TORPA-4810 file (N, C-alpha, C, O; in nm, 3 decimals):
<nodes>
NODE_1_4.720_0.508_-3.128_4.675_0.419_-3.044_4.485_0.459_-3.025_4.418_0.557_-2.995_M
NODE_2_4.462_0.320_-3.064_4.290_0.299_-3.059_4.228_0.285_-2.919_4.256_0.186_-2.852_K
NODE_3_4.159_0.366_-2.878_4.063_0.294_-2.765_3.914_0.280_-2.789_3.826_0.342_-2.849_F
NODE_4_3.926_0.171_-2.716_3.732_0.141_-2.690_3.711_0.172_-2.564_3.801_0.184_-2.480_I
NODE_5_3.594_0.187_-2.546_3.500_0.177_-2.422_3.412_0.086_-2.427_3.359_0.081_-2.538_T
NODE_6_3.367_0.000_-2.341_3.316_-0.100_-2.311_3.187_-0.048_-2.205_3.222_-0.037_-2.088_V
NODE_7_3.105_-0.029_-2.223_3.012_-0.045_-2.112_2.967_-0.144_-2.076_2.996_-0.233_-2.156_L
NODE_8_2.897_-0.188_-1.979_2.859_-0.275_-1.918_2.767_-0.277_-1.777_2.815_-0.214_-1.683_A
NODE_9_2.647_-0.340_-1.758_2.607_-0.366_-1.594_2.718_-0.487_-1.584_2.765_-0.564_-1.667_L
NODE_10_2.735_-0.469_-1.467_2.749_-0.629_-1.399_2.689_-0.700_-1.235_2.717_-0.632_-1.137_L
NODE_11_2.654_-0.760_-1.224_2.555_-0.808_-1.128_2.644_-0.885_-1.074_2.737_-0.933_-1.140_V
NODE_12_2.625_-0.911_-0.922_2.738_-1.016_-0.860_2.573_-1.149_-0.784_2.471_-1.128_-0.718_F
NODE_13_2.650_-1.299_-0.860_2.537_-1.424_-0.797_2.623_-1.507_-0.739_2.701_-1.583_-0.796_V
NODE_14_2.610_-1.494_-0.644_2.698_-1.633_-0.558_2.800_-1.594_-0.542_2.892_-1.672_-0.520_N
NODE_15_2.823_-1.439_-0.550_2.960_-1.394_-0.483_3.082_-1.384_-0.707_3.193_-1.362_-0.755_S
NODE_16_2.927_-1.425_-0.749_3.031_-1.414_-0.975_2.958_-1.360_-0.958_2.861_-1.372_-0.883_Q
NODE_17_3.017_-1.218_-1.089_2.991_-1.104_-1.134_2.943_-1.152_-1.279_3.023_-1.193_-1.363_I
NODE_18_2.798_-1.142_-1.304_2.743_-1.154_-1.419_2.680_-0.993_-1.504_2.596_-0.905_-1.482_I
NODE_19_2.784_-1.029_-1.608_2.719_-0.948_-1.701_2.612_-0.904_-1.781_2.603_-0.977_-1.880_P
NODE_20_2.533_-0.822_-1.780_2.392_-0.804_-1.848_2.431_-0.717_-2.002_2.476_-0.603_-2.012_T
NODE_21_2.403_-0.789_-2.086_2.399_-0.688_-2.240_2.249_-0.601_-2.208_2.252_-0.479_-2.225_T
NODE_22_2.112_-0.670_-2.159_2.027_-0.551_-2.250_2.023_-0.470_-2.123_1.902_-0.459_-2.105_T
NODE_23_2.065_-0.424_-2.053_2.106_-0.321_-1.936_1.955_-0.335_-1.854_1.967_-0.289_-1.741_G
NODE_24_1.806_-0.389_-1.883_1.697_-0.420_-1.877_1.661_-0.353_-1.695_1.598_-0.255_-1.655_T
NODE_25_1.728_-0.451_-1.631_1.807_-0.565_-1.489_1.857_-0.533_-1.373_1.952_-0.602_-1.337_C
NODE_26_1.820_-0.443_-1.299_1.893_-0.452_-1.174_1.950_-0.498_-1.060_2.050_-0.455_-1.003_L
NODE_27_1.867_-0.603_-1.026_1.890_-0.704_-0.979_1.859_-0.855_-0.981_1.752_-0.909_-0.953_V
NODE_28_1.951_-0.899_-1.013_1.867_-1.046_-1.060_1.860_-1.179_-0.938_1.922_-1.210_-0.836_Y
NODE_29_1.749_-1.232_-1.016_1.760_-1.357_-0.912_1.843_-1.513_-0.881_1.809_-1.595_-0.966_A
NODE_30_1.926_-1.561_-0.794_1.998_-1.608_-0.790_1.998_-1.709_-0.905_2.107_-1.765_-0.916_T
NODE_31_1.911_-1.747_-0.990_1.983_-1.807_-1.089_2.050_-1.751_-1.217_2.093_-1.807_-1.318_D
NODE_32_2.043_-1.587_-1.169_2.123_-1.492_-1.237_2.115_-1.452_-1.430_2.180_-1.389_-1.514_G
NODE_33_1.960_-1.558_-1.417_1.871_-1.509_-1.559_1.765_-1.428_-1.534_1.787_-1.317_-1.582_V
NODE_34_1.649_-1.436_-1.473_1.514_-1.396_-1.377_1.557_-1.268_-1.343_1.675_-1.244_-1.320_H
NODE_35_1.445_-1.162_-1.337_1.548_-1.050_-1.276_1.409_-1.015_-1.136_1.294_-1.053_-1.155_C
NODE_36_1.448_-0.943_-1.007_1.396_-0.906_-0.926_1.375_-0.752_-0.938_1.291_-0.692_-0.871_L
NODE_37_1.448_-0.699_-1.016_1.399_-0.548_-0.993_1.472_-0.553_-1.118_1.564_-0.623_-1.160_V
NODE_38_1.379_-0.427_-1.177_1.339_-0.389_-1.312_1.451_-0.212_-1.302_1.423_-0.123_-1.222_C
NODE_39_1.542_-0.206_-1.380_1.493_-0.006_-1.405_1.409_0.060_-1.401_1.295_0.013_-1.404_I
NODE_40_1.430_0.185_-1.392_1.307_0.229_-1.332_1.153_0.300_-1.455_1.051_0.367_-1.437_S
NODE_41_1.220_0.236_-1.567_1.112_0.280_-1.662_1.044_0.163_-1.655_0.922_0.180_-1.665_S
NODE_42_1.097_-0.006_-1.634_1.018_-0.129_-1.692_0.913_-0.145_-1.597_0.909_-0.091_-1.486_L
NODE_43_0.828_-0.222_-1.646_0.773_-0.282_-1.481_0.799_-0.428_-1.516_0.782_-0.484_-1.624_Q
NODE_44_0.851_-0.484_-1.384_0.896_-0.624_-1.421_0.769_-0.747_-1.398_0.729_-0.751_-1.282_L
NODE_45_0.711_-0.832_-1.481_0.652_-0.966_-1.489_0.647_-1.088_-1.385_0.714_-1.111_-1.284_D
NODE_46_0.555_-1.149_-1.439_0.565_-1.308_-1.317_0.700_-1.386_-1.370_0.783_-1.451_-1.307_T
NODE_47_0.691_-1.358_-1.499_0.813_-1.464_-1.544_0.945_-1.399_-1.530_1.043_-1.467_-1.564_Q
NODE_48_0.967_-1.260_-1.479_1.155_-1.228_-1.417_1.119_-1.148_-1.541_1.225_-1.085_-1.539_G
NODE_49_1.085_-1.121_-1.598_1.110_-1.044_-1.712_1.131_-0.844_-1.719_1.102_-0.791_-1.612_N
NODE_50_1.155_-0.790_-1.780_1.158_-0.644_-1.741_1.084_-0.615_-1.852_1.105_-0.695_-1.944_C
NODE_51_0.985_-0.506_-1.883_0.937_-0.541_-1.988_0.810_-0.414_-1.988_0.703_-0.438_-1.933_K
NODE_52_0.831_-0.306_-2.041_0.735_-0.188_-2.077_0.550_-0.205_-2.128_0.496_-0.211_-2.239_L
NODE_53_0.488_-0.210_-1.961_0.348_-0.233_-1.986_0.276_-0.122_-1.950_0.333_-0.044_-1.874_Y
NODE_54_0.187_-0.103_-1.979_0.101_0.010_-1.941_0.067_-0.006_-1.743_0.039_-0.094_-1.661_P
NODE_55_0.089_0.129_-1.747_0.178_0.145_-1.576_-0.009_0.147_-1.452_-0.104_0.225_-1.452_L
NODE_56_0.023_0.021_-1.370_-0.113_-0.004_-1.266_-0.081_0.031_-1.186_0.005_-0.033_-1.125_I
NODE_57_-0.122_0.141_-1.141_-0.031_0.250_-0.981_-0.017_0.101_-0.883_-0.073_-0.009_-0.882_S
NODE_58_0.082_0.161_-0.811_-0.033_0.022_-0.698_0.120_-0.079_-0.721_0.215_-0.080_-0.643_N
NODE_59_0.109_-0.167_-0.860_0.111_-0.269_-0.876_0.289_-0.285_-0.903_0.362_-0.215_-0.972_C
NODE_60_0.327_-0.425_-0.806_0.434_-0.464_-0.815_0.452_-0.541_-0.896_0.554_-0.492_-0.945_N
NODE_61_0.423_-0.675_-0.983_0.440_-0.740_-1.048_0.333_-0.723_-1.161_0.224_-0.668_-1.141_I
NODE_62_0.375_-0.778_-1.288_0.264_-0.757_-1.394_0.225_-0.900_-1.417_0.303_-0.990_-1.387_Y
NODE_63_0.081_-0.930_-1.480_0.126_-1.139_-1.545_0.157_-1.099_-1.682_0.115_-1.023_-1.769_N
NODE_64_0.239_-1.175_-1.665_0.347_-1.186_-1.797_0.237_-1.261_-1.890_0.244_-1.236_-2.010_A
NODE_65_0.112_-1.372_-1.836_0.060_-1.434_-1.898_-0.074_-1.434_-1.980_-0.119_-1.513_-2.063_T
NODE_66_-0.123_-1.316_-1.926_-0.245_-1.238_-1.930_-0.266_-1.171_-2.088_-0.181_-1.098_-2.139_S
NODE_67_-0.424_-1.220_-2.171_-0.338_-1.126_-2.282_-0.434_-0.947_-2.292_-0.471_-0.854_-2.365_S
NODE_68_-0.430_-0.989_-2.187_-0.497_-0.749_-2.102_-0.391_-0.754_-2.015_-0.379_-0.829_-1.918_T
NODE_69_-0.323_-0.683_-2.050_-0.235_-0.585_-1.884_-0.319_-0.631_-1.753_-0.439_-0.608_-1.743_T
NODE_70_-0.252_-0.691_-1.664_-0.318_-0.677_-1.556_-0.211_-0.712_-1.442_-0.095_-0.738_-1.476_Q
NODE_71_-0.254_-0.715_-1.284_-0.143_-0.702_-1.162_-0.147_-0.856_-1.127_-0.240_-0.936_-1.135_C
NODE_72_-0.027_-0.872_-1.088_-0.002_-0.983_-1.042_0.004_-0.985_-0.891_-0.065_-1.067_-0.831_S
NODE_73_0.071_-0.913_-0.835_0.131_-0.883_-0.700_0.098_-0.710_-0.656_0.183_-0.625_-0.683_S
NODE_74_0.007_-0.682_-0.607_0.019_-0.509_-0.557_0.096_-0.507_-0.416_0.127_-0.604_-0.347_C
NODE_75_0.123_-0.345_-0.385_0.227_-0.316_-0.343_0.120_-0.323_-0.183_0.002_-0.358_-0.184_A
NODE_76_0.190_-0.285_-0.067_0.153_-0.364_0.089_0.021_-0.228_0.072_0.013_-0.133_-0.006_S
NODE_77_-0.077_-0.280_0.197_-0.192_-0.160_0.173_-0.292_-0.166_0.046_-0.403_-0.113_0.037_G
NODE_78_-0.228_-0.238_-0.042_-0.337_-0.231_-0.191_-0.348_-0.388_-0.183_-0.252_-0.460_-0.155_Y
NODE_79_-0.522_-0.453_-0.222_-0.497_-0.545_-0.275_-0.559_-0.606_-0.412_-0.674_-0.570_-0.435_L
NODE_80_-0.503_-0.685_-0.496_-0.554_-0.758_-0.649_-0.714_-0.764_-0.636_-0.773_-0.835_-0.554_N
NODE_81_-0.778_-0.674_-0.735_-0.926_-0.699_-0.741_-0.940_-0.720_-0.911_-0.950_-0.618_-0.979_G
NODE_82_-0.941_-0.824_-0.962_-0.914_-0.827_-1.106_-0.804_-0.801_-1.231_-0.814_-0.783_-1.352_N
NODE_83_-0.685_-0.810_-1.129_-0.605_-0.730_-1.167_-0.574_-0.576_-1.216_-0.523_-0.531_-1.319_G
NODE_84_-0.633_-0.508_-1.084_-0.595_-0.384_-1.032_-0.540_-0.384_-0.904_-0.558_-0.480_-0.829_A
NODE_85_-0.463_-0.269_-0.866_-0.495_-0.273_-0.721_-0.548_-0.158_-0.635_-0.520_-0.041_-0.657_C
NODE_86_-0.651_-0.214_-0.505_-0.736_-0.172_-0.501_-0.668_-0.114_-0.299_-0.612_-0.167_-0.203_L
NODE_87_-0.713_-0.004_-0.333_-0.643_0.035_-0.152_-0.756_-0.027_-0.048_-0.874_-0.013_-0.078_K
NODE_88_-0.720_-0.097_0.079_-0.750_-0.177_0.193_-0.788_-0.110_0.279_-0.760_0.009_0.267_M
NODE_89_-0.849_-0.142_0.375_-0.881_0.000_0.480_-0.795_-0.008_0.567_-0.733_-0.107_0.609_V
NODE_90_-0.787_0.159_0.610_-0.653_0.164_0.621_-0.597_0.124_0.780_-0.661_0.166_0.876_A
NODE_91_-0.508_0.064_0.794_-0.388_-0.011_0.860_-0.460_-0.119_0.870_-0.506_-0.145_0.981_N
NODE_92_-0.485_-0.203_0.765_-0.525_-0.336_0.735_-0.401_-0.410_0.671_-0.367_-0.350_0.569_C
NODE_93_-0.347_-0.485_0.687_-0.256_-0.581_0.621_-0.275_-0.707_0.586_-0.178_-0.768_0.541_I
NODE_94_-0.415_-0.781_0.601_-0.493_-0.870_0.550_-0.613_-0.902_0.505_-0.690_-0.947_0.590_S
NODE_95_-0.677_-0.885_0.329_-0.794_-0.856_0.282_-0.826_-0.969_0.198_-0.761_-1.006_0.100_A
NODE_96_-0.903_-1.006_0.232_-0.970_-1.074_0.070_-1.066_-0.943_0.038_-0.985_-0.912_-0.050_T
NODE_97_-1.141_-0.863_0.032_-1.173_-0.760_-0.006_-1.155_-0.612_0.036_-1.110_-0.588_0.148_N
NODE_98_-1.180_-0.539_-0.028_-1.114_-0.368_0.047_-1.238_-0.336_0.094_-1.254_-0.214_0.080_V
NODE_99_-1.343_-0.393_0.148_-1.386_-0.321_0.248_-1.431_-0.403_0.362_-1.517_-0.373_0.445_N
NODE_100_-1.382_-0.476_0.356_-1.330_-0.591_0.482_-1.233_-0.608_0.510_-1.156_-0.612_0.414_Y
NODE_101_-1.166_-0.629_0.656_-0.992_-0.634_0.671_-1.013_-0.777_0.732_-1.124_-0.806_0.778_C
NODE_102_-0.874_-0.897_0.734_-0.880_-1.013_0.829_-0.806_-0.948_0.897_-0.837_-0.992_1.007_D
NODE_103_-0.724_-0.872_0.917_-0.568_-0.914_0.986_-0.527_-0.726_1.006_-0.466_-0.665_0.919_H
NODE_104_-0.572_-0.668_1.123_-0.498_-0.527_1.039_-0.356_-0.521_1.131_-0.324_-0.617_1.201_C
NODE_105_-0.288_-0.420_1.124_-0.165_-0.384_1.158_-0.111_-0.408_1.304_-0.202_-0.445_1.378_A
NODE_106_-0.001_-0.400_1.361_0.057_-0.403_1.487_-0.049_-0.236_1.595_-0.029_-0.119_1.561_P
NODE_107_-0.084_-0.250_1.637_-0.142_-0.180_1.728_-0.234_-0.149_1.722_-0.281_-0.057_1.789_G
NODE_108_-0.309_-0.231_1.619_-0.468_-0.148_1.604_-0.487_-0.315_1.631_-0.425_-0.420_1.644_Y
NODE_109_-0.677_-0.228_1.629_-0.776_-0.341_1.644_-0.888_-0.381_1.547_-0.968_-0.289_1.531_V
NODE_110_-0.921_-0.512_1.467_-1.011_-0.501_1.415_-1.172_-0.502_1.522_-1.220_-0.575_1.608_L
NODE_111_-1.217_-0.356_1.441_-1.389_-0.401_1.471_-1.431_-0.360_1.398_-1.397_-0.257_1.339_V
NODE_112_-1.581_-0.473_1.368_-1.691_-0.509_1.271_-1.655_-0.514_1.208_-1.690_-0.433_1.122_S
NODE_113_-1.541_-0.610_1.171_-1.435_-0.653_0.969_-1.384_-0.548_0.880_-1.309_-0.556_0.783_Y
NODE_114_-1.466_-0.412_0.957_-1.416_-0.269_0.843_-1.340_-0.167_0.865_-1.332_-0.068_0.793_S
NODE_115_-1.283_-0.188_0.964_-1.249_-0.098_1.052_-1.085_-0.097_1.118_-1.121_-0.059_1.230_N
NODE_116_-0.983_-0.106_1.128_-0.894_-0.103_1.199_-0.880_0.054_1.334_-0.860_0.175_1.322_C
NODE_117_-0.900_-0.021_1.428_-0.833_0.137_1.518_-0.733_0.112_1.577_-0.702_-0.007_1.581_F
NODE_118_-0.635_0.220_1.652_-0.541_0.220_1.703_-0.586_0.186_1.874_-0.686_0.235_1.925_S
NODE_119_-0.505_0.107_1.938_-0.525_0.087_2.068_-0.472_0.141_2.163_-0.498_0.120_2.281_T
NODE_120_-0.356_0.251_2.101_-0.319_0.377_2.179_-0.399_0.409_2.252_-0.324_0.472_2.327_Q
NODE_121_-0.499_0.420_2.299_-0.600_0.550_2.391_-0.604_0.649_2.480_-0.684_0.734_2.518_V
NODE_122_-0.441_0.596_2.516_-0.395_0.801_2.568_-0.369_0.865_2.428_-0.352_0.986_2.412_A
NODE_123_-0.369_0.804_2.361_-0.328_0.919_2.237_-0.414_0.889_2.155_-0.360_0.849_2.051_N
NODE_124_-0.564_0.889_2.148_-0.632_0.925_2.036_-0.656_1.077_1.970_-0.683_1.176_2.039_C
NODE_125_-0.641_1.079_1.824_-0.632_1.171_1.745_-0.746_1.275_1.788_-0.832_1.247_1.871_S
NODE_126_-0.736_1.402_1.721_-0.868_1.482_1.711_-0.954_1.411_1.617_-0.927_1.368_1.505_A
NODE_127_-1.034_1.406_1.665_-1.167_1.343_1.568_-1.194_1.167_1.620_-1.277_1.109_1.550_G
NODE_128_-1.134_1.083_1.730_-1.153_1.014_1.757_-1.178_0.987_1.913_-1.085_1.050_1.963_S
NODE_129_-1.239_0.939_2.001_-1.263_0.902_2.157_-1.214_0.768_2.227_-1.216_0.668_2.156_L
NODE_130_-1.178_0.756_2.334_-1.132_0.635_2.312_-1.259_0.514_2.357_-1.353_0.541_2.432_P
NODE_131_-1.241_0.400_2.303_-1.373_0.341_2.353_-1.360_0.179_2.372_-1.328_0.112_2.274_R
NODE_132_-1.380_0.127_2.477_-1.352_-0.040_2.542_-1.500_-0.092_2.497_-1.609_-0.038_2.516_T
NODE_133_-1.464_-0.234_2.422_-1.576_-0.315_2.397_-1.492_-0.476_2.444_-1.385_-0.526_2.406_V
NODE_134_-1.604_-0.525_2.547_-1.478_-0.618_2.551_-1.409_-0.639_2.602_-1.345_-0.744_2.599_N
NODE_135_-1.398_-0.579_2.648_-1.227_-0.560_2.742_-1.092_-0.554_2.662_-0.983_-0.591_2.706_G
NODE_136_-1.122_-0.490_2.512_-1.032_-0.390_2.393_-1.048_-0.306_2.409_-1.164_-0.264_2.405_V
NODE_137_-0.937_-0.220_2.439_-0.998_-0.053_2.409_-0.890_0.016_2.282_-0.787_-0.037_2.239_S
NODE_138_-0.917_0.073_2.265_-0.922_0.110_2.099_-0.982_0.296_2.072_-1.055_0.366_2.143_Y
NODE_139_-0.924_0.319_1.966_-0.975_0.474_1.972_-1.050_0.474_1.845_-1.014_0.414_1.744_C
NODE_140_-1.148_0.540_1.855_-1.320_0.470_1.760_-1.338_0.633_1.644_-1.440_0.695_1.676_Q
NODE_141_-1.286_0.679_1.566_-1.371_0.790_1.504_-1.495_0.828_1.466_-1.575_0.752_1.411_V
NODE_142_-1.521_0.964_1.498_-1.607_0.991_1.453_-1.695_1.127_1.398_-1.627_1.229_1.386_Y
NODE_143_-1.807_1.137_1.370_-1.804_1.264_1.275_-1.869_1.354_1.329_-1.971_1.307_1.380_T
NODE_144_-1.857_1.484_1.347_-1.966_1.569_1.359_-2.043_1.616_1.246_-2.002_1.714_1.184_I
NODE_145_-2.155_1.556_1.209_-2.235_1.618_1.105_-2.257_1.786_1.141_-2.240_1.848_1.246_Y
NODE_146_-2.304_1.832_1.000_-2.323_1.960_0.980_-2.245_2.056_1.084_-2.315_2.110_1.170_N
NODE_147_-2.112_2.080_1.082_-2.061_2.145_1.203_-1.964_2.210_1.102_-1.908_2.150_1.010_C
NODE_148_-1.948_2.368_1.136_-1.852_2.459_1.059_-1.771_2.471_1.132_-1.660_2.442_1.085_I
NODE_149_-1.772_2.500_1.229_-1.637_2.514_1.319_-1.583_2.385_1.445_-1.638_2.424_1.548_T
NODE_150_-1.533_2.303_1.466_-1.451_2.248_1.544_-1.412_2.299_1.620_-1.342_2.392_1.581_L
NODE_151_-1.424_2.286_1.778_-1.308_2.244_1.898_-1.142_2.256_1.884_-1.077_2.179_1.814_S
NODE_152_-1.092_2.349_1.949_-0.934_2.293_1.903_-0.903_2.150_1.924_-0.820_2.090_1.856_T
NODE_153_-0.978_2.091_2.030_-0.949_1.960_2.060_-0.995_1.836_1.953_-0.968_1.717_1.955_A
NODE_154_-1.119_1.957_1.811_-1.156_1.903_1.753_-1.288_1.776_1.866_-1.314_1.666_1.818_G
NODE_155_-1.324_1.800_1.946_-1.399_1.681_2.018_-1.588_1.798_2.050_-1.699_1.784_2.102_N
NODE_156_-1.549_1.848_2.014_-1.659_1.950_1.974_-1.726_2.028_1.866_-1.668_2.073_1.767_S
NODE_157_-1.827_2.039_1.890_-1.855_2.200_1.767_-1.901_2.271_1.844_-1.968_2.259_1.947_C
NODE_158_-1.830_2.410_1.747_-1.854_2.535_1.804_-1.930_2.632_1.736_-1.959_2.732_1.802_L
NODE_159_-1.971_2.627_1.614_-2.070_2.664_1.549_-2.105_2.584_1.394_-2.019_2.552_1.311_S
NODE_160_-2.274_2.559_1.381_-2.336_2.466_1.318_-2.333_2.553_1.135_-2.264_2.645_1.091_C
NODE_161_-2.434_2.476_1.077_-2.401_2.512_0.940_-2.583_2.523_0.968_-2.656_2.459_1.043_S
NODE_162_-2.613_2.638_0.866_-2.735_2.707_0.886_-2.828_2.655_0.896_-2.848_2.617_0.781_P
NODE_163_-2.942_2.607_0.979_-3.057_2.559_0.944_-3.047_2.439_1.097_-3.137_2.372_1.148_G
NODE_164_-2.880_2.454_1.140_-2.888_2.299_1.222_-2.866_2.435_1.408_-2.859_2.553_1.441_N
NODE_165_-2.864_2.300_1.461_-2.834_2.378_1.577_-2.780_2.247_1.694_-2.814_2.129_1.688_S
NODE_166_-2.695_2.307_1.792_-2.696_2.240_1.909_-2.758_2.229_1.959_-2.841_2.317_1.983_F
NODE_167_-2.761_2.052_2.035_-2.828_1.947_2.138_-2.760_1.924_2.230_-2.652_1.867_2.243_L
NODE_168_-2.862_1.994_2.330_-2.862_1.962_2.450_-2.900_1.860_2.558_-2.873_1.882_2.676_I
</nodes>
């Protein structure tokens, strides 16, 4: 008696099992044809295909119609800039430019279009101080220049770099 082993990847679509022959897609769209999630060695493109593209950091979906490798959709916290994924301002959830934020994440307030500061002023981290402007309270980050040793609270300088001194 001869046994034959057949391996296939099965996918459920609308409660139906859809077998795949290529094995490049992990999760299919409801049409059973286009992919939503590829296997880890391949990248998803705008046409729902899984292909091997040159890796673009923080890219979720590659542009299938471009003659060069470009990203079409970037990961959260990154902005698509000419096909590359660029880091947005910290705690920003929506931007049209990497240097300016349009909307900050919950718990943060937009200050001068370029910074998202925490509104948890009771818990400002080391290197930031509570500040209130126009009735909005937030933690503003500050830098102590030419400081060699910061206090344990991080809000004062204990020793300055050579050639610098404390201002009183």
